TIGURO-312567 format. One record per residue (C-alpha): residue number from 1; residue in one letter; x, y, z. Coordinates in steps of 0.5 Angstrom, whole numbers. Example, Ala and Ser with C-alpha at 12.3 -4.5 7.8 and 13.67 -1.06 7.14 Angstrom:
2
k_r_c1_c2_c3
1_a_25_-9_16 $
2_s_27_-2_14 $
This chain:
423
k_r_c1_c2_c3
1_m_38_5_122 $
2_n_41_8_117 $
3_l_44_4_112 $
4_d_48_8_108 $
5_t_52_10_115 $
6_d_52_4_118 $
7_l_55_0_111 $
8_r_61_7_112 $
9_a_63_3_118 $
10_f_67_-2_114 $
11_l_66_0_107 $
12_s_69_6_103 $
13_p_63_12_100 $
14_g_65_9_94 $
15_q_63_1_94 $
16_i_56_4_98 $
17_l_51_5_92 $
18_t_44_8_96 $
19_r_41_13_91 $
20_p_35_12_87 $
21_i_38_12_80 $
22_d_43_6_83 $
23_r_38_2_86 $
24_v_33_3_81 $
25_a_39_0_75 $
26_f_40_-7_80 $
27_a_33_-8_81 $
28_s_33_-12_74 $
29_d_37_-18_71 $
30_a_36_-21_65 $
31_s_29_-24_67 $
32_f_23_-20_67 $
33_y_23_-20_75 $
34_r_24_-14_78 $
35_l_27_-13_86 $
36_i_29_-5_89 $
37_p_35_-7_93 $
38_q_35_-3_100 $
39_a_43_-2_98 $
40_v_48_-4_93 $
41_v_55_-6_95 $
42_q_62_-8_92 $
43_p_66_-11_97 $
44_r_74_-12_94 $
45_t_76_-16_100 $
46_l_74_-23_104 $
47_d_74_-19_110 $
48_e_69_-14_107 $
49_v_64_-20_106 $
50_r_65_-23_112 $
51_a_64_-16_115 $
52_l_57_-16_110 $
53_f_55_-22_113 $
54_d_56_-20_120 $
55_y_52_-14_119 $
56_s_46_-18_115 $
57_r_45_-22_121 $
58_k_45_-16_125 $
59_v_39_-13_122 $
60_r_36_-18_119 $
61_i_36_-16_112 $
62_p_38_-22_106 $
63_l_44_-21_102 $
64_c_44_-23_95 $
65_f_51_-24_91 $
66_r_50_-21_83 $
67_a_56_-23_78 $
68_a_53_-20_71 $
69_g_46_-21_72 $
70_t_45_-25_66 $
71_s_39_-31_71 $
72_l_33_-31_66 $
73_a_30_-33_73 $
74_g_31_-27_78 $
75_q_37_-30_82 $
76_a_40_-24_82 $
77_i_36_-19_84 $
78_t_34_-17_92 $
79_d_29_-12_96 $
80_g_35_-13_101 $
81_i_43_-12_100 $
82_l_45_-13_94 $
83_v_52_-15_93 $
84_d_56_-14_87 $
85_v_62_-17_85 $
86_s_62_-16_78 $
87_r_68_-10_79 $
88_y_74_-13_83 $
89_w_73_-19_83 $
90_r_77_-21_76 $
91_k_83_-25_78 $
92_i_85_-30_72 $
93_e_91_-35_73 $
94_v_91_-40_68 $
95_e_96_-46_72 $
96_e_100_-52_70 $
97_g_100_-51_63 $
98_g_93_-49_62 $
99_l_90_-55_64 $
100_k_88_-52_70 $
101_i_85_-44_71 $
102_r_83_-40_77 $
103_l_78_-35_77 $
104_g_75_-30_81 $
105_p_66_-30_80 $
106_g_67_-23_77 $
107_v_71_-26_71 $
108_v_67_-27_65 $
109_g_66_-33_61 $
110_s_69_-31_55 $
111_d_75_-28_58 $
112_a_77_-34_61 $
113_n_78_-37_56 $
114_l_81_-32_52 $
115_a_86_-33_58 $
116_l_87_-40_56 $
117_k_86_-40_47 $
118_p_95_-39_48 $
119_f_95_-47_51 $
120_a_89_-49_46 $
121_r_84_-51_52 $
122_r_77_-48_54 $
123_i_73_-48_61 $
124_g_67_-54_60 $
125_p_61_-49_61 $
126_d_59_-46_55 $
127_p_53_-42_56 $
128_a_49_-37_51 $
129_s_51_-32_55 $
130_i_59_-34_56 $
131_d_61_-27_53 $
132_a_57_-24_59 $
133_a_56_-29_64 $
134_m_62_-29_70 $
135_l_64_-35_74 $
136_g_60_-33_80 $
137_g_54_-34_77 $
138_m_56_-39_72 $
139_v_58_-44_78 $
140_a_52_-42_82 $
141_n_47_-44_77 $
142_n_52_-50_75 $
143_a_51_-47_68 $
144_s_52_-52_62 $
145_g_51_-50_55 $
146_m_49_-54_48 $
147_c_55_-57_48 $
148_c_58_-59_54 $
149_g_51_-63_57 $
150_v_52_-67_64 $
151_v_59_-69_63 $
152_e_63_-62_61 $
153_n_59_-57_66 $
154_s_61_-53_72 $
155_y_59_-59_78 $
156_h_64_-64_73 $
157_t_70_-60_71 $
158_l_70_-57_79 $
159_a_78_-58_81 $
160_s_76_-53_88 $
161_l_74_-47_91 $
162_t_74_-42_96 $
163_f_68_-41_100 $
164_m_65_-37_106 $
165_l_60_-39_110 $
166_p_55_-34_113 $
167_n_58_-35_119 $
168_g_65_-32_117 $
169_v_69_-40_117 $
170_t_73_-39_109 $
171_i_75_-45_107 $
172_d_80_-47_100 $
173_t_78_-54_100 $
174_a_85_-55_94 $
175_a_89_-54_102 $
176_p_91_-60_105 $
177_d_88_-58_112 $
178_a_81_-57_109 $
179_r_77_-62_112 $
180_q_81_-61_119 $
181_r_79_-53_119 $
182_f_72_-55_116 $
183_e_71_-59_123 $
184_e_74_-55_128 $
185_q_70_-49_125 $
186_a_63_-51_122 $
187_p_62_-58_126 $
188_e_55_-57_126 $
189_v_55_-57_118 $
190_v_60_-62_117 $
191_r_56_-67_122 $
192_g_50_-65_118 $
193_l_52_-67_111 $
194_l_55_-74_113 $
195_e_49_-76_117 $
196_l_45_-73_111 $
197_r_49_-78_106 $
198_a_49_-83_111 $
199_e_41_-82_111 $
200_i_42_-83_102 $
201_l_45_-88_102 $
202_a_42_-93_107 $
203_n_36_-92_102 $
204_p_38_-96_95 $
205_g_32_-93_91 $
206_l_34_-86_92 $
207_v_41_-87_91 $
208_e_38_-90_84 $
209_r_33_-84_84 $
210_i_39_-78_85 $
211_r_44_-82_79 $
212_a_38_-83_74 $
213_k_36_-76_76 $
214_y_43_-73_74 $
215_r_45_-76_69 $
216_q_41_-73_65 $
217_k_42_-64_64 $
218_n_39_-62_71 $
219_t_40_-56_75 $
220_t_32_-56_79 $
221_g_34_-56_86 $
222_y_41_-58_90 $
223_s_46_-62_87 $
224_l_44_-68_91 $
225_n_49_-72_86 $
226_a_55_-69_91 $
227_f_52_-74_96 $
228_l_54_-80_93 $
229_d_61_-77_89 $
230_f_64_-75_95 $
231_d_65_-77_102 $
232_s_70_-71_104 $
233_p_66_-66_107 $
234_e_69_-60_105 $
235_q_69_-63_97 $
236_l_61_-65_98 $
237_f_59_-57_101 $
238_a_63_-55_95 $
239_h_60_-60_90 $
240_l_53_-57_93 $
241_l_55_-50_92 $
242_v_55_-51_85 $
243_g_48_-50_83 $
244_s_46_-47_89 $
245_e_44_-40_87 $
246_g_48_-37_93 $
247_t_43_-40_98 $
248_l_49_-44_102 $
249_g_55_-39_101 $
250_f_60_-33_98 $
251_i_64_-37_92 $
252_a_69_-34_93 $
253_e_75_-37_89 $
254_v_74_-43_83 $
255_v_78_-47_80 $
256_l_76_-51_74 $
257_h_79_-57_71 $
258_t_80_-54_63 $
259_l_78_-58_56 $
260_p_81_-59_50 $
261_a_79_-54_46 $
262_y_77_-57_39 $
263_p_81_-53_32 $
264_l_76_-55_28 $
265_k_68_-53_29 $
266_y_63_-53_24 $
267_t_55_-53_23 $
268_a_50_-56_19 $
269_l_43_-55_19 $
270_l_39_-62_16 $
271_l_32_-61_14 $
272_f_27_-66_14 $
273_e_20_-68_12 $
274_t_17_-69_19 $
275_v_19_-67_26 $
276_r_19_-76_27 $
277_d_24_-76_22 $
278_a_28_-70_25 $
279_a_27_-74_32 $
280_a_30_-80_29 $
281_a_36_-78_26 $
282_v_38_-75_33 $
283_f_41_-81_36 $
284_p_46_-84_30 $
285_l_48_-76_29 $
286_r_50_-76_36 $
287_d_54_-83_36 $
288_s_57_-80_30 $
289_g_60_-74_34 $
290_a_56_-69_34 $
291_r_57_-64_40 $
292_a_51_-61_40 $
293_i_44_-62_37 $
294_e_38_-57_36 $
295_i_31_-59_33 $
296_m_27_-53_30 $
297_d_20_-55_28 $
298_r_17_-51_22 $
299_a_16_-44_26 $
300_a_22_-44_28 $
301_l_24_-45_21 $
302_r_19_-39_20 $
303_s_22_-35_24 $
304_v_29_-34_21 $
305_e_28_-35_14 $
306_n_28_-27_13 $
307_e_34_-27_16 $
308_p_40_-25_12 $
309_g_44_-31_9 $
310_i_39_-35_10 $
311_a_39_-41_4 $
312_e_31_-39_0 $
313_l_30_-47_1 $
314_l_27_-45_7 $
315_y_22_-42_4 $
316_g_18_-47_0 $
317_l_18_-52_6 $
318_p_12_-56_7 $
319_e_9_-54_14 $
320_s_11_-61_17 $
321_a_18_-60_15 $
322_a_23_-60_21 $
323_g_30_-58_22 $
324_l_36_-60_26 $
325_l_42_-56_28 $
326_e_49_-60_29 $
327_s_55_-57_32 $
328_v_60_-61_31 $
329_q_68_-61_34 $
330_r_74_-64_32 $
331_d_81_-65_35 $
332_m_86_-65_29 $
333_h_91_-70_32 $
334_a_96_-73_27 $
335_a_92_-79_26 $
336_a_84_-75_25 $
337_r_89_-70_20 $
338_a_91_-75_16 $
339_r_84_-78_15 $
340_l_81_-71_13 $
341_e_86_-70_8 $
342_s_85_-76_5 $
343_r_79_-73_3 $
344_t_81_-67_1 $
345_v_81_-64_-6 $
346_t_85_-58_-8 $
347_a_81_-52_-13 $
348_e_83_-46_-16 $
349_s_76_-41_-14 $
350_f_71_-43_-11 $
351_d_67_-44_-18 $
352_q_71_-50_-18 $
353_v_69_-51_-11 $
354_r_62_-51_-12 $
355_e_63_-56_-18 $
356_i_67_-61_-14 $
357_l_63_-60_-8 $
358_e_56_-63_-11 $
359_p_58_-69_-14 $
360_v_63_-71_-8 $
361_t_58_-69_-3 $
362_a_53_-74_-5 $
363_e_57_-79_-6 $
364_k_60_-79_1 $
365_g_54_-79_4 $
366_g_52_-83_11 $
367_g_55_-78_16 $
368_k_62_-76_12 $
369_f_66_-70_11 $
370_v_68_-67_5 $
371_m_74_-61_5 $
372_a_75_-57_0 $
373_h_82_-53_0 $
374_l_83_-47_-4 $
375_k_91_-46_-7 $
376_d_88_-38_-8 $
377_a_84_-34_-5 $
378_p_85_-27_-3 $
379_e_78_-25_-1 $
380_v_77_-30_3 $
381_d_71_-27_7 $
382_a_67_-24_1 $
383_q_68_-31_-2 $
384_i_65_-36_3 $
385_k_59_-31_4 $
386_a_58_-32_-4 $
387_l_60_-38_-3 $
388_k_54_-40_3 $
389_a_49_-36_-1 $
390_s_49_-39_-8 $
391_v_51_-47_-6 $
392_r_45_-50_-7 $
393_c_43_-56_-2 $
394_i_44_-62_-4 $
395_p_39_-68_-4 $
396_f_42_-76_-2 $
397_e_40_-82_1 $
398_d_39_-82_9 $
399_r_43_-90_11 $
400_y_37_-89_17 $
401_g_32_-89_13 $
402_g_29_-82_11 $
403_a_31_-77_6 $
404_g_34_-71_8 $
405_k_38_-65_5 $
406_c_44_-61_7 $
407_i_46_-53_6 $
408_l_53_-50_7 $
409_t_53_-46_13 $
410_g_57_-42_17 $
411_e_64_-44_19 $
412_t_69_-43_24 $
413_v_74_-47_21 $
414_p_81_-45_19 $
415_r_80_-39_15 $
416_r_82_-42_8 $
417_v_78_-48_9 $
418_v_71_-49_7 $
419_v_67_-56_10 $
420_a_61_-59_8 $
421_k_57_-64_11 $
422_a_53_-70_8 $
423_y_49_-73_13 $
């Protein structure tokens, strides 16, 4: 068997990488694992993917689909045939005025958001690697991220997808005849799915266990909640593919429901005497509208205290101290804008901003916000940076029984606005 010769029967030479240097280049992803593939292929069409499946079965060499390779757990490497979809599968189509977006598995997550920006929309998944991660991997791993939790992840924002089974059967779950075609072309798969669903539904204890498991952030194993959420086999299978890490079939295209891209985004670092005090504040902050909260013990705070722009306050914290890094996002609809403007004060300079922020922020504790507009700020970026470095932490009493402090942090709000948060 000559792998390169065999693959040239249905792929062009430029789509086949078998040189040692190419194989070694694809032997690693973002994890610490390493497997050298026998070949790397870059198909362009569904027919070529179907031919790869046929060849894989014939010679008994496994396929592994790879998009960006940002996985930290080794899902995107193999010692078989590595199928790289990052080069050609880059379709982006915004649909229904931005309410949906159709994406190929080779689209970078941030590029999808860039296409949605004119519509003030975004995709739900927001992994830390969104500037590199691609949709094929994001869906196959049920990517979520700090802000989307279990509500806005790939699973819950999936509208439809086009998948190919290893036997070559291809189904677009949005097609009117999707169920009929799935039942006719893959009857064993459909029968197995429905039998498993019936078995699960007949066991109330198992049903509750699955419900409880997927109310929490969890991407371990298959998305078994699909057996409870869907009764049509094509939708059930589509949602099983989410988080399947490429083990059930090839995800050729996805359509995602989009979400509002909030124009106001800001961050606060809240410091507490102990980890227990910080943990006690998590639920009140969540209930006040925080999009993400990350706890930082003293070791975590110490690891960044020498970074440029970090407040000097971190140097003198006691060993018991802890912090909460909180992200809040808001939609500036009319009512919200009116409420914020009622808390807005105008300053001629950043010196006046400092004078305004300290007493007003201390006065308006308990999770409220203060906005300081600058009437004239020709060097906004430099002045904001200087302000962040110079504004001291503001002590206040915590309505939940502890003591905390707030520091001004980096904002992504409109350039002429500075926001300080007092918790």
